[in-house]
Every structure is written in C-alpha cells, then in structure tokens.
Backbone as a ProteinNet text record, in pm:
[ID]
protein_1_A
[PRIMARY]
MNTTKRILDSTYWAQAWTEHRRASGFYRDGGDTVEFWNKRAPQFRRNTTGEAGAGRVAEVFAWLRARGLELSGLSVLDIGAGPGSFTAPLAAAGAVVTAIDASPTMIELLHEEMRSAKIGDYTAFTAAWEDLVPSKLDWQAAFDLVFVSMCPALSDIDSLQKALSCSRGYLYINAFAGKRESHALYEIWHSLEGTEPPSTPDDAFFLSNLLHTLGYNFELTIYSSSYDEEMTVDEAGPLLTRSIKRWSPSCSETELARAIDTYVESHRQDSMLVNTVNNRHGRILVKLSQD
[TERTIARY]
122.7	24	76.1	96.3	153.4	116.4	155.6	198.3	9.4	-21.4	-140.6	-258.2	-290.1	-352.8	-319.2	-217	-194.1	-277.9	-246	-280.8	-424.7	-520.5	-661.1	-733.4	-648.4	-681.5	-732.8	-847	-889.7	-773.8	-708.2	-610	-498.7	-447.1	-343.4	-334.6	-453.2	-471.3	-511.8	-556.1	-587.9	-454.8	-332.4	-220.4	-152.6	-111.4	-64.8	-128.1	-249.9	-318.5	-270.8	-230	-188.3	-56.8	19.7	152.9	188.1	121.2	97.8	130.6	1.4	-16.7	62.7	86.8	283.3	384.7	395.5	535.8	520.9	373.2	382.8	428.5	428.1	440.4	339.4	241.8	116.1	38.4	24.6	-27.7	77	180.2	267.9	217.1	162	115.8	20.4	-29	-148	-262.2	-301.3	-420.1	-455	-576.9	-629.8	-647.8	-666.7	-717.5	-800.7	-934.1	-1055.7	-976.3	-872.2	-847.2	-789	-742.6	-655.8	-769.1	-915.3	-1042	-1102	-1067.4	-1159.5	-1102.1	-969.7	-902.9	-889.6	-885	-929	-1012	-1148.4	-1306.6	-1333.6	-1254.3	-1335.9	-1245.9	-1082.3	-1037.3	-1109	-1133.3	-1189	-1303.8	-1363.3	-1511.5	-1559.6	-1409	-1412.7	-1365.5	-1280	-1264.4	-1350.9	-1433	-1536.7	-1675.8	-1721	-1900.5	-1896.7	-2042.4	-2049.2	-2033.9	-2045.6	-1947.9	-1815	-1712.3	-1590.8	-1585.2	-1712.8	-1713.8	-1828.7	-1914.5	-1994	-1948.7	-1824.7	-1772.5	-1735	-1710.7	-1701	-1779.7	-1919.5	-2022.2	-2096.7	-2078.9	-2148.1	-2081.4	-1963.5	-1874.9	-1939.8	-1948	-1958.1	-2112.8	-2220.4	-2326	-2365.3	-2293.3	-2307.8	-2247.3	-2130.3	-2041	-2198.1	-2231.2	-2355.3	-2433	-2506	-2659.8	-2591.2	-2479.6	-2456.4	-2439.2	-2454.8	-2426.5	-2555	-2654.7	-2822.8	-2848.9	-2785.1	-2809.1	-2864.1	-3009.9	-3048.6	-3125.8	-3063.7	-3056.7	-3172	-3249.4	-3391.2	-3490	-3485.2	-3596.4	-3466.3	-3354	-3234.3	-3223.9	-3180.3	-3170.5	-2979.4	-2920.4	-2791.9	-2682.6	-2604.3	-2542.3	-2379	-2340.1	-2228.3	-2164.8	-2051.2	-1937.4	-1848.7	-1790.3	-1721.6	-1727.1	-1859.6	-1951.7	-1850.9	-1747	-1721.3	-1823.5	-1765.2	-1913.2	-2032.2	-2030.3	-2136.8	-2162	-2026.6	-1986.6	-2048.8	-2107.4	-2172	-2305.8	-2312.6	-2443.6	-2567.7	-2541.2	-2610.1	-2668.2	-2556.2	-2578.4	-2685.2	-2659.4	-2756.2	-2910	-2889.2	-3022.2	-3080.8	-3038	-3105	-3142.6	-3063.4	-3110.9	-3190.8	-3269.9	-3383.6	-3347.1	-3215.4	-3191	-3215.6	-3252.5	-3259.4	-3152.6	-3072	-2944.3	-2894.9	-2825.1	-2732.8	-2617.5	-2549.6	-2438.4	-2360.1	-2246.1	-2166.4	-1999.1	-1978.6	-1815.1	-1769	-1624.9	-1558.6	-1567.3	-1541	-1505.2	-1649.9	-1653.6	-1785.9	-1782.6	-1657.5	-1695.2	-1709.7	-1703.2	-1725	-1892	-1944.9	-2097.3	-2143.1	-2097.5	-2157.8	-2163.9	-2030.2	-2060.4	-2134.3	-2157.8	-2250.6	-2418.1	-2430.7	-2574.7	-2562.9	-2473	-2493.5	-2486.5	-2448.7	-2458.4	-2600.6	-2677.5	-2749.9	-2916.8	-2909.8	-2977.3	-2961.6	-2826.2	-2810.3	-2877.1	-2879.3	-2943.6	-3104.6	-3167	-3301.1	-3321.6	-3243.9	-3298.6	-3343.2	-3413.6	-3452	-3454.8	-3464.3	-3507.8	-3361.1	-3313.8	-3184	-3112.6	-3043.1	-2984	-2818.9	-2806.9	-2660.9	-2567.2	-2455.9	-2412.9	-2236.2	-2153.6	-2052	-2019.1	-1998.4	-1912.7	-1831.2	-1717.3	-1602.4	-1657.9	-1628.1	-1687.1	-1613.7	-1502.2	-1439.5	-1494.7	-1554.3	-1615.5	-1787.4	-1843.5	-1981.2	-1993.5	-2093.2	-2124.7	-2266.8	-2230.1	-2431.8	-2546	-2515.5	-2625.9	-2681.4	-2626.3	-2698.1	-2775	-2738.5	-2803.2	-2876.2	-2938.4	-3050.2	-2955.7	-2853.8	-2772	-2770.6	-2747.4	-2731.2	-2857.3	-2752.8	-2857.8	-2977.5	-2939.6	-3056.2	-3041.7	-2952.2	-2896.5	-2940.7	-2973.9	-2951.5	-2813.5	-2784.4	-2644.8	-2530.1	-2428.9	-2343.9	-2209.3	-2190.4	-2116.1	-1985.6	-1890	-1744.8	-1640.4	-1645.7	-1561.4	-1475	-1299.9	-1197.4	-1175.7	-1245.8	-1254.7	-1131.8	-1026.9	-933.1	-987.9	-1121.2	-1142.8	-1161.1	-1233.6	-1182.3	-1081.6	-990.3	-860.2	-795.9	-902.7	-863.7	-1010.8	-972.2	-1055.4	-1200.7	-1168	-1277.2	-1330.3	-1291.4	-1351	-1454.8	-1383.4	-1457.4	-1563.3	-1559.9	-1680	-1791.6	-1773.3	-1847.4	-1951.6	-1861.6	-1939.2	-1989.9	-1994.2	-2043.7	-2234.7	-2128.8	-2286.2	-2396.8	-2343	-2458.8	-2570.1	-2534.5	-2585.1	-2705.4	-2804.2	-2856.3	-2816.4	-2795.4	-2766.4	-2634.8	-2576	-2459.1	-2359.6	-2259.3	-2122.4	-2051.8	-2066.8	-1968.6	-1848	-1709.2	-1594.4	-1528.6	-1462.9	-1372.6	-1241.2	-1134.6	-966.3	-858.2	-747.6	-627.1	-582.7	-558.8	-487.2	-337.3	-270.7	-98.4	-70.3	-110.7	-78	-181.6	-62.5	-86.4	4.9	35.1	114.4	68.6	119.2	85.1	192.8	158.7	294.4	392.8	292.5	331.4	448.4	395.2	466.8	595.5	561.5	641.6	790.9	753.8	890	925.7	866.7	963.2	998.8	941.5	1019.5	1167.4	1148.8	1259.3	1407.5	1336.7	1406.4	1470.2	1424.6	1509.2	1577.9	1533.2	1590.6	1658	1600.8	1656.7	1623.6	1475.7	1434.8	1262.1	1212.4	1066.1	1034.8	913.2	814.8	767.3	787.9	704.2	562.3	520.6	427.7	292.9	195.6	39.8	46.4	-59.4	-96.2	-190.2	-176.7	-269.4	-388.8	-447.5	-586.1	-675.7	-727.8	-825.4	-753.3	-615.7	-552.5	-576.9	-534.3	-593.4	-735.4	-803.9	-951.6	-1023.5	-980.4	-1018	-995.2	-856.5	-849.4	-852.2	-901.9	-964.1	-1113	-1202.4	-1312.6	-1331.9	-1249.8	-1240.4	-1224.8	-1129.5	-1114.5	-1191.2	-1283.4	-1415.6	-1526.8	-1521.7	-1617.7	-1743.9	-1723.9	-1820.4	-1845.1	-1890	-1933.2	-1917.4	-1811.8	-1785.2	-1730.4	-1745.8	-1674.9	-1612.4	-1481.8	-1367.4	-1293.5	-1320.1	-1299.6	-1180.6	-1034.9	-918.9	-918.4	-942.7	-897.5	-825.3	-833.9	-721.4	-779.5	-735	-814.9	-696.1	-732.1	-687	-741.1	-656.9	-753.7	-665.5	-727.4	-664.6	-701.4	-661.5	-699.8	-638.2	-737.5	-722.1	-690.2	-585.6	-563.2	-524.7	-566.9	-542.7	-384.9	-294.3	-155.3	-98.9	-206.2	-236.1	-257.1	-341.2	-328	-255.3	-175.7	-67.6	35.5	103.5	189.5	160.6	93.1	63.8	-7.8	-56.6	-120.1	-3.4	94.8	213.6	298.5	346.5	445.6	357.3	268.1	224	198.5	216.3	206.8	346.2	477	559.6	648.5	606.7	635.2	567.7	477.7	465	570.8	641	715	864.2	872.7	998.4	1104.4	1102.4	1229.3	1333.2	1452.4	1604.9	1661	1589.3	1576.4	1572	1611.5	1570.5	1443.8	1364.8	1246.1	1259.3	1385.2	1415.7	1422.8	1473.1	1517.8	1364.5	1326.8	1151.6	1057.1	1047.2	1008.3	1062.2	1178	1211.1	1187	1194.8	1158.1	1004.2	937.7	760.8	753.9	799.4	790	822.3	952.8	975.5	891.4	841.9	768.5	624.4	579.7	457.7	485.4	573.3	554.1	637.3	671.5	698.6	588.7	483.3	384.9	234.2	240.2	73.7	32.5	-90.9	-127.9	-204.7	-168.1	-230.7	-228.9	-372.7	-391.4	-361.2	-372.8	-440.2	-287.8	-305.1	-202.2	-284.7	-232.5	-335.2	-255.5	-275.5	-142.4	-265.9	-197.1	-242.4	-175.2	-279.9	-264.1	-319.8	-246.5	-297.5	-314.3	-410.9	-448.2	-500.9	-448.8	-515.8	-614	-735.4	-789.1	-869.6	-942.5	-1046.6	-1181.8	-1274.1	-1421.3	-1464.9	-1510.2	-1534.7	-1696.3	-1779.6	-1888.4	-1924.9	-1956.1	-1986.4	-2127	-2161.5	-2323.7	-2361.3	-2448.9	-2459.7	-2615.2	-2680.6	-2827.4	-2826.9	-2928.4	-2914.2	-3011.8	-3083.2	-3188.5	-3104.8
-142.2	12.4	102.2	228.1	346	497.7	511.4	606.1	688	727.5	841.4	730.6	605.5	488.3	462.2	461.3	399.4	504.8	670.7	743.7	775	718.2	762	618.1	547.1	428.9	436.8	417.9	407	328.1	192.4	124.4	227.7	304.5	352.6	503.6	533.7	664.7	585	488.8	408	355.9	272	255.7	372.7	499.4	628.8	674.2	661.1	765.1	673.7	557.5	437.1	491.3	486.4	497.1	649.9	736.1	899.5	879.3	845.4	825.3	732.3	635.1	563	659.6	725.6	793.9	930.4	966.7	1097	1095.4	975.8	940.6	983.9	1065	1123.1	976.1	895.9	755.8	651.8	699.5	584.4	483.7	566.2	438.8	374.8	393.3	281.9	330	468.4	478.5	522.8	602.8	659.1	554.9	527.5	462	523.3	390	427.8	458.7	444.2	480.3	649	692.2	809.1	897.9	838	954.8	934.9	838.1	830.5	971.8	935.1	1041.1	1206	1231	1296.7	1442.3	1323.6	1368.3	1502.3	1534.5	1673.3	1784.3	1741.1	1903.1	1876.5	1768.3	1792.7	1862.6	1856.7	1890.7	2075.3	2073.8	2212.6	2344.5	2255.5	2375.8	2329.3	2221	2228.4	2239.3	2227.2	2267.9	2397.5	2439.5	2538.4	2633	2776.1	2914.2	2885.2	2763.2	2771.3	2715.4	2607.1	2562.9	2641.1	2739.6	2791.4	2867.9	2926.7	2957	2868.7	2786.2	2644.9	2589.8	2517.6	2530.6	2598.9	2748.7	2830.9	2855.7	2811.5	2824.8	2694.6	2607.7	2460.6	2454.3	2507.2	2505.4	2597.5	2719.8	2826.3	2772.9	2685.8	2652	2533.7	2428.5	2353.2	2384.4	2494.4	2566.9	2629.4	2710.9	2754.9	2683.4	2555.3	2436.3	2363.7	2471.5	2364.3	2275.6	2248.9	2140.6	2242.2	2210.2	2281.1	2137.7	2165.3	2083.2	2068.5	2084.6	2089.6	1946.1	1867.1	1766.5	1637.6	1629	1552.8	1450.4	1320.4	1252.2	1227.3	1228.6	1253.7	1113.4	1063.3	981.2	1079.3	1103.7	1139.1	1072.5	997.9	928	993.2	954.9	1004.6	1160.6	1130.4	1255.8	1349.8	1224.7	1287.5	1342.9	1451.5	1486.3	1569.2	1538.4	1628.1	1742.7	1755.6	1885.8	1975.5	1850.4	1886.5	1848.5	1694.7	1646.7	1785.7	1787.3	1920.3	2015.1	2060.3	2181.4	2128.2	2027.2	1921.3	1929.6	1848	1851.7	1972.1	2049	2147.4	2258.5	2241.1	2299.2	2248.4	2100.1	2040.8	1912.3	1858.1	1730.8	1633.1	1496.1	1397.8	1293.9	1302.7	1298.4	1126.9	1054.9	940.2	945.9	931.9	938.8	839.1	816.9	721.7	768.3	703.8	719.7	581.5	577.4	477.8	465.3	625.8	636.4	674.7	559.2	568.9	681.9	750.7	886.8	1021	978.8	1075.8	1100.8	968.4	956.6	982	951.8	1067	1192.9	1264.2	1370.1	1432.4	1316.4	1385.7	1433.5	1265.5	1272.6	1427	1472.5	1574.5	1695.2	1712.3	1819.6	1821.2	1735	1680.9	1778.4	1673.2	1705.5	1882.7	1962.7	2072.2	2184.3	2093.2	2153.4	2152.3	2084.6	2011.8	1910.4	1865.8	1778.1	1645	1594.2	1453.9	1356.8	1419.2	1303.9	1308.3	1230.9	1169.6	993.7	951.6	835.4	858	799.2	770.6	664.4	574.6	519.9	499.4	387.6	385.8	246.9	314.2	185.3	214.2	163.5	197.9	152.7	267.7	252.6	186.8	112.3	20.3	-119.1	-155.8	-269.6	-275	-173.3	-140.4	-190.2	-268.5	-374.9	-289.4	-208.7	-119.1	-204.1	-304.2	-397.8	-468.2	-516.8	-547.3	-480.5	-339.4	-225.3	-161.1	-177.2	-183.8	-33	41.7	152.8	184.6	115.6	122	196	337	417.4	493.5	470.7	504.9	656.2	711.9	890.6	988.7	1081.5	1196.2	1230.8	1258	1295.8	1243.5	1156.2	1152.8	1231.6	1253.9	1358.1	1308.3	1308	1267.5	1415	1461	1598.8	1543.2	1517.3	1486.6	1366.3	1241	1159.1	1054.8	1056.4	931.1	767.6	741.5	596.8	629.1	730.6	756	751.6	644.1	617.6	534	466.9	400.8	415.2	297.6	302.2	230.3	159.4	80	173.1	240.7	274	382.2	453.5	554	481.9	383.1	327.9	331.2	266.9	233.4	361.2	465.7	563.6	621.2	612.1	604.5	559.6	425.5	299.5	347.8	445.7	461.8	603.7	676.3	749.4	711	803.3	845.1	977.1	1041.5	1203.4	1239	1266.7	1354.5	1298.1	1327.8	1259.2	1400.5	1442.9	1549.3	1486.5	1557.9	1497.5	1644.9	1637.1	1779.4	1669.2	1708.8	1658.2	1736.4	1703.5	1786.2	1788.5	1898.3	1974.9	1987.5	1895	1921.9	2003.6	2060.5	2128	2164	2161.9	2167.4	2220.8	2355.8	2401.3	2462.8	2359.6	2396.3	2447.6	2578.1	2669.2	2544.3	2493.1	2423.3	2351.8	2239.2	2101.6	2207.5	2279.8	2331.4	2400.2	2454.3	2490.8	2376.5	2285.5	2163.7	2064.8	2078.2	1950.1	2091.3	2149.4	2245.6	2301.8	2254	2275.8	2131.7	2022.1	1912.3	1884.2	1879.8	1846.2	1943.2	2042.4	2166.7	2189.6	2156.9	2146.2	2162.8	2178.9	2169.8	2038.7	2065	1899.9	1835.6	1707.2	1688.2	1708.8	1726.5	1728.5	1704.6	1684.6	1656.9	1577.4	1468.3	1415.8	1513.9	1515.7	1582	1477.4	1462.8	1308.3	1349.3	1512.7	1592.6	1543.7	1604.6	1572.7	1400.5	1344.1	1175.5	1159.9	1208.3	1145.1	1229.2	1357	1404.5	1323.7	1269.2	1171.3	1052.1	1028	861	872.6	980.7	1005.1	1044.2	1071	1123.8	977.6	927.9	796.2	689.5	710.9	634.7	665.3	790	833.5	929.8	963.2	1048	1211.7	1244.2	1374.7	1474.4	1573.7	1612.7	1763.9	1826.8	1975.6	1970.1	2048.2	2045.1	2204.3	2224.8	2338.2	2351.6	2420.1	2413.9	2548.3	2549.5	2673.9	2640.4	2783.5	2766.6	2810.8	2776.2	2807.2	2842	2936.6	2964.8	2926.8	2889.4	2865.3	2885.7	2890.4	2839.1	2722.4	2646.7	2537.2	2524.5	2512.6	2508.2	2399.3	2335.4	2259.8	2283.1	2150.3	2198	2171.9	2209.2	2124.9	1993	1949	1809.3	1735.5	1785.5	1727.9	1735.9	1867.9	1913	1775.9	1760	1651.1	1539.8	1464.3	1382.3	1395.6	1471	1501.2	1561.5	1647.7	1660.7	1605.2	1473.8	1379.3	1253.7	1268.5	1153.9	1196.6	1347.2	1375.3	1425.4	1429.4	1434.5	1281.5	1185.5	1075.9	997.7	1080.8	1031.4	1056.6	1193.2	1181.5	1095.6	1050.7	940.8	1035.2	1143.6	1182.3	1135.2	1205.6	1118.8	1135.5	1204.7	1205.6	1103.1	1126.4	1024.3	1049.5	934.9	1013	1097.5	1077.6	1193.7	1355.2	1358	1473.4	1530.6	1469	1482.2	1556.2	1465.1	1447.2	1637.1	1656.3	1779.7	1904.4	1894.4	1967	2000.3	1912.5	1973.8	2040	1970.7	2044.9	2186.6	2185.5	2328.3	2402.3	2387.7	2426.8	2472.4	2389.2	2381.9	2520.7	2509.7	2586.4	2720.9	2755.3	2894.5	2953.8	2908.2	2926.5	2887.7	2851.9	2817.8	2938.4	2935.8	3091	2988.8	3003.1	2950.4	2824.7	2723.5	2607.6	2530.4	2648.1	2670.2	2646.9	2602	2589.8	2635.3	2757.8	2813.1	2782.9	2695.9	2685.4	2739.9	2757.5	2811.4	2705.9	2709.9	2596.4	2650.8	2661.6	2707.5	2535.7	2553.7	2443	2502.4	2379.6	2391.3	2278.9	2299.5	2160.5	2145.8	2036.7	2046.8	2013.4	2053	2025.2	1972.7	1842.3	1795.9	1747.5	1809.9	1766.2	1657	1547.6	1453.4	1413.8	1470.3	1422.2	1326.5	1189.4	1089.5	1057.2	1158	1168.2	1233	1175	1271.2	1355.1	1396.4	1496.7	1624.4
0.3	-31.8	-18	-126.7	-93.9	-27.4	25.7	145.7	160.2	48.6	52	88.9	42.1	62.2	196.8	265	396.9	482.5	470.7	551.6	512.1	447.3	442.6	446	498.3	637.2	769.7	805.7	973.4	1041.4	986.2	1078	1099.9	986.8	999	1129.9	1099.9	1231.1	1320	1354.6	1477.1	1568.6	1483.3	1557	1570.3	1457.9	1514.2	1650	1651.4	1793.8	1910	1903.1	2012.8	2054	1913.7	1928	1969.8	1949.4	1975.4	2133.4	2203.1	2367.3	2398.9	2399.2	2448.8	2453.8	2350.7	2337.8	2388.8	2460.4	2535.2	2683.2	2702.7	2864.4	2948.4	2826.5	2980	3017.7	2925.4	3020.1	3019.7	3066.1	3102.7	3198.4	3326.1	3464.4	3404	3273.4	3216.7	3237.4	3272	3235.6	3404.9	3427.6	3544.4	3609.1	3734	3813.5	3897.5	3905.6	4000.4	4137.7	4181.1	4314.3	4321	4203	4184	4184.4	4115.2	4076.5	4171.7	4302.4	4381.1	4490.2	4540.9	4579.6	4513.3	4409.7	4356.3	4333.9	4323.5	4356.6	4404.6	4553.2	4578.3	4510.5	4488.8	4444.3	4308.2	4202.6	4056.4	4089.2	4163.2	4187	4190.1	4340.4	4344.1	4204.1	4118.3	4004.9	3868.4	3900.9	3786.9	3771.9	3892.2	3921.7	3963.1	3946.4	4015.1	3938.7	4036.2	4003.1	3903.9	3932.4	3871.3	3774.7	3708.1	3596.4	3506.6	3572.7	3460.9	3343.4	3350.7	3251.9	3098.7	3150.2	3055.8	3037	3090.3	3028.2	2929.6	2995.2	2905.2	2781.2	2756.3	2651.7	2514.4	2614.9	2507	2489	2573.5	2542.4	2454.9	2435	2310.6	2200.2	2146.6	2079.5	2006.4	2085.7	2048.1	1958.4	2023	1991.4	1867.6	1847.7	1735	1639.4	1639.5	1521	1504.5	1544.3	1560.3	1645.3	1753.2	1871.7	1971.1	2014.5	2116.1	2204.3	2337.1	2449.4	2516.4	2523.1	2556.1	2536.1	2595.1	2526.4	2493.3	2480.6	2428.4	2507	2487.3	2589.9	2554.9	2706.1	2658.7	2730.2	2712.6	2759.8	2822	2869.3	2954.3	3000.4	2935.6	2980.3	3028.5	3126	3223.5	3305.7	3339.4	3397.7	3525.5	3614.3	3719.9	3809.7	3898.3	3966.8	3941.2	3807.8	3748.4	3672.4	3643.5	3591.9	3445.3	3394.3	3276.7	3299.2	3375.1	3405.2	3437.8	3563.5	3602.1	3512.5	3433.5	3317.3	3202.6	3221	3065	3134.7	3242.1	3297.9	3303.6	3368.5	3386.2	3254.8	3169.2	3002.4	2965.8	3007	2936.3	2891.4	2864.9	2888.5	2982.4	2946.5	3009.9	2995.4	3074.2	3145	3165.1	3121.8	3187.8	3199.2	3299.7	3340.5	3435	3355.4	3389.1	3428	3552.6	3542.5	3649.4	3644.5	3658.6	3868.7	3872.2	4062.1	4102.5	4220.2	4314.3	4347.2	4398	4454.5	4383.1	4275.6	4159.9	4145.9	4146.2	4108.4	4244.1	4364.6	4512.3	4496.1	4428.6	4425.9	4311.6	4208.3	4126.9	4222.3	4244.9	4309.8	4418.1	4511.6	4601.4	4448.9	4342	4266.7	4226.2	4166.8	4151.6	4265	4369.5	4467.6	4503.6	4513.3	4534	4380.4	4265.1	4198.7	4185.9	4278.3	4299.7	4148.8	4121.5	3941.5	4007.4	3965.5	4010.9	3888.2	3787	3683.2	3598.7	3645.4	3577.9	3612.9	3555.2	3557.9	3600.3	3701.6	3719	3792.4	3719.5	3806.9	3783.5	3871.7	3853.4	3750.2	3634.4	3541.1	3460.6	3448.9	3368.2	3210.8	3108.2	3003.7	2892	2977.9	2864.8	2903.6	3019.9	3055.5	3003.3	2940.2	2932.3	2795.4	2768.5	2639.6	2605	2512.6	2493.1	2436.1	2347.6	2343.2	2476.7	2566.5	2688.4	2789	2740	2809.4	2740.8	2599.6	2533.9	2485.1	2456.9	2437.1	2264	2241.6	2058.7	1980.4	1976.6	1910.5	1970.6	2090.6	2195.8	2256.2	2239.2	2319.7	2162.8	2173.3	2103.9	2042	2194	2224.6	2322.4	2261.6	2368.9	2380.2	2471	2523	2611.5	2549.3	2637.3	2648.9	2747.4	2757.2	2869.3	2818.3	2891.5	2932.5	2891.6	2951.4	2914	3000.7	2958.3	2939.4	2895.6	2870	2717.9	2598.9	2494.1	2452	2473	2459.2	2296.7	2204.5	2092.7	2014.1	1900.2	1821.4	1897.9	1965.8	1991.5	2078.7	2154.7	2307.1	2172.9	2063.2	2012.6	1896.6	1873.1	1752.3	1937.9	1993.2	2118.8	2151.1	2140	2175.6	2110.7	1933.3	1861.1	1827.3	1857.6	1836.1	1928.7	2045.2	2167.3	2082.6	1973.5	1919.6	1798.7	1816.8	1696.1	1668.4	1685.7	1657	1639.9	1775	1803.4	1875.7	1866	1918.4	1941.6	2082.8	2104.3	2172.2	2170	2220.8	2245.1	2347.1	2402	2452.4	2363.6	2403.4	2386.4	2477.4	2442.4	2296.4	2289.6	2123.1	2143.9	2224.5	2218.9	2289.9	2406.1	2497.5	2652	2706.8	2865.4	2953.6	2954.7	3059.9	3193.5	3302.1	3395.7	3483	3509.2	3561.8	3674.5	3756.6	3863.2	3797.9	3702.3	3665.1	3607.5	3522.9	3432.9	3553.6	3623.9	3692.6	3807.7	3834	3919.6	3826.7	3707.1	3627	3561.8	3588.7	3483.7	3612.7	3758.5	3837.4	3845.2	3806.7	3836.8	3717.2	3564.9	3449.9	3352.3	3399.6	3288.1	3197.1	3113.2	2976.4	3032.6	2930.1	2905.8	2933.6	2994	3029.4	2905.8	2867	2753.1	2696	2595.1	2583.8	2569.2	2562.2	2620	2491	2499	2345.1	2310.1	2140	2045.2	2044.3	2126.2	2087.9	1932.5	1999.1	1905.7	1737.4	1691.9	1579.8	1536.7	1611	1547.3	1568	1617.4	1674.6	1501.5	1484	1355.9	1263.2	1218.2	1116.9	1109.2	1259.3	1264.9	1197.9	1241.2	1196.8	1081.6	1045.2	863	792.5	839.1	731.9	784.1	872.8	881	805	777.5	721.8	751.3	835.3	950.1	928.5	917.6	904.9	1028.8	1068.5	1169.3	1174.8	1279.7	1296.5	1419.1	1370.3	1465.7	1505.9	1623.9	1658.1	1760.4	1740.6	1839.4	1876	1991.2	2101.6	2241.6	2255.4	2388.7	2523.4	2663.7	2725	2850	2937.1	3028.7	3223.1	3282.4	3413.9	3539.7	3650.2	3796.2	3858.3	3918.5	3943.2	4120.6	4211.2	4343.6	4422.3	4460.8	4560.5	4689.8	4767	4939.8	4918.3	4992.4	5017.4	5058.5	5132.6	5116.1	4999.5	4914	4764.3	4621.4	4683.8	4589.6	4570.8	4695.8	4701.3	4549.7	4627.5	4556.1	4370.5	4361.9	4224.7	4136.3	4189.4	4154.7	4116.5	4211.2	4186.2	4108.2	4121.2	3989.2	3839.1	3850.4	3706.1	3663.5	3756.8	3723	3658.4	3743.9	3766.5	3621.7	3549.3	3438.4	3299	3317.3	3206.5	3277.2	3364.7	3391	3435.5	3496.9	3542	3576.4	3547.9	3572.2	3698.1	3797.5	3970.7	4053.9	4153.4	4264.9	4345	4402.2	4473.5	4524.5	4599.5	4720.1	4654.1	4536.8	4477	4437.2	4362.4	4339	4453.2	4566.1	4682.6	4739.2	4729.2	4764.8	4704	4551.1	4451.9	4475.8	4506.7	4494.2	4631.4	4745.4	4915.4	4866.7	4769.3	4805.8	4701	4635.9	4527.7	4605	4668.8	4735.6	4839.4	4913.4	5019.5	5003	4884.3	4834.7	4751.6	4764.3	4654.6	4707.2	4815.6	4884	4927.5	4952.5	5017.8	5111.7	5275.1	5346.2	5355.6	5350.8	5339.3	5130	5081.5	4929.3	4813.2	4723.6	4617.5	4489	4435.4	4337.2	4194.7	4107.2	3987.7	3841.9	3767.9	3653.7	3525.6	3460.3	3381.6	3246.8	3131.1	3002.8	2906.5	2844.1	2777.9	2598	2522.2	2396.3	2387.6	2339.7	2307.2	2193.6	2166.8	2065.3	2065.2	2005.1	2048.3	1932.4	1902.1	1785.6	1814.5	1693.1	1670.4	1552.3	1580.9	1512.2	1456.6	1333.5	1291.4	1261.4	1330.7	1273	1211.1	1244.6	1193.2	1057.3	969.3	830.9	790	876.8	894.2	866.2
[MASK]
+++++++++++++++++++++++++++++++++++++++++++++++++++++++++++++++++++++++++++++++++++++++++++++++++++++++++++++++++++++++++++++++++++++++++++++++++++++++++++++++++++++++++++++++++++++++++++++++++++++++++++++++++++++++++++++++++++++++++++++++++++++++++++++++++++++++++++++++++++++++++++++++++++

C-alpha cells in the first residue's frame, strides 16, 4: 500500500494514535485508576462545578447551539461524568441525562450536585466505559447526544466506535490538542531536568483523522483556555508527584519529593495552592443523523 492510500485508512490512524499516546508519556502509568479519581474527586469538584465551571459550561453550550443543537428534550449519555460538571447543567437545560463514571466517589458527588440543583430526573451509576457492552444495556442508537469531555476512557478506535454506536444523533468530544502548560509542573520539572516538560497528547488531531477515514461528518474547533486550579496543600503533593512521574524524570525519588515540597511551600496561600494551567483543546461534533 502506498503512502497516500495508507494515511486514508482508519487502521493507520488507529495505530498512530495508540503509538502517539504511548510515546507522550502522559499515559505511561497505564491510565487513571479508580483509586486515583476517588482521591482526586473533591479537588476536581471544586474546580469544575458550580461557579468554577460555569464559564466553561456556557462556552460549550453556546458552541453546540451555534451548530443547531438545542439541548432541551434531548436524551444524553454523559461518559466520564465526574462529579456532574456537565451532567447538572445538561439536565438544567432540559436534557434527560444518563451519566456514568468509573469512580464511585465521583458518582456520589454527582448525586450531591443534582440534589443541590434540585434535579431529580436523571440516571447515574458507577461503570467503567471500557467494560460496558451497549447492546446489553439497550444503548445502541439510544441517545440523541453522546457527550464525552476530557474522558481518559476514550482512548482508542474501539472506545470511539462504542461511543458512536450509542448515538442516533450526535457525538460531542472534547480532547487535548497538544498543549497543557501547568505552571507548577513546568517549574518543578525545569528545576529538576533543566528542560521543558514533554508535551501533552494531541488526541484531537488523531481523533479527527480517524473520524475522517471512518467516513463520519463532523466539525472540529481548536481553542485555547487558561484557568486557575485550586488544590489543598495535602492534595498538591500526590497530584504533582504523579504528574511528574508520568514523564519518567531522571532524578531520584528523594530529589523529586524535595523539589515538590519546595515549590508548594514557596507558592502556597495558607492551606491552598493555586496553579495556572494553559490548555489547547479540540471540540469535535460528529453528526450521525441525516436530517
């Protein structure tokens, strides 16, 4: 097969995406464990729900509506829903939402968010996307919109096609587009290695090429964002340590711990650490219906 034919084949892009994610180091630890997300859930909730996440939610909803997608009355499957960052706003906008997440703690917090918003008409349960079989749940072509925002379980062609199979209308994906500049991680890594940290996977690039070669109609928007994430001093150490270790630093465990402790102590504001993050993301909307 010549080069042109090869790059127009979905198998090529499926393999290239897998190799790219592996080479980036971002997923070197084998993916995010349930235990990790259980521990991170309170910090994640503080930074993505309520007023903290309102601007991001408004941008996503405006983007969808500009493409003719009105949320009221839609049946929505929210994959990797976390603490309800989008589940509650989707339901508040009139959608009938089914939410899943692999972390039991995330789902507990999601229920709290829904109670706080006085929303009772929804479904949510603990489940790992990679373990679900849509046909056993009667989910094949069952939802008007399948919604996947920054979910690590959407990681290969099989998980993508599973998400596509659940929709009769649209699939929305938000994914990294090759840039995640965390000020804390940059400073810690640079102090240890003297170089810039490795890049974040460009999932949006590979997803768009994969969708194209699979024959789907879709729209892609690349955009940049900047936000401040808050973590307690107790949360900061494990989170920063795990992120640095993904990049396989050459330093010892003791040197890494010392560098992180030094950073946290010099940047903490009482019991909190505020970290600025600059991201580049891709929003993808796949249209499956023909009307």
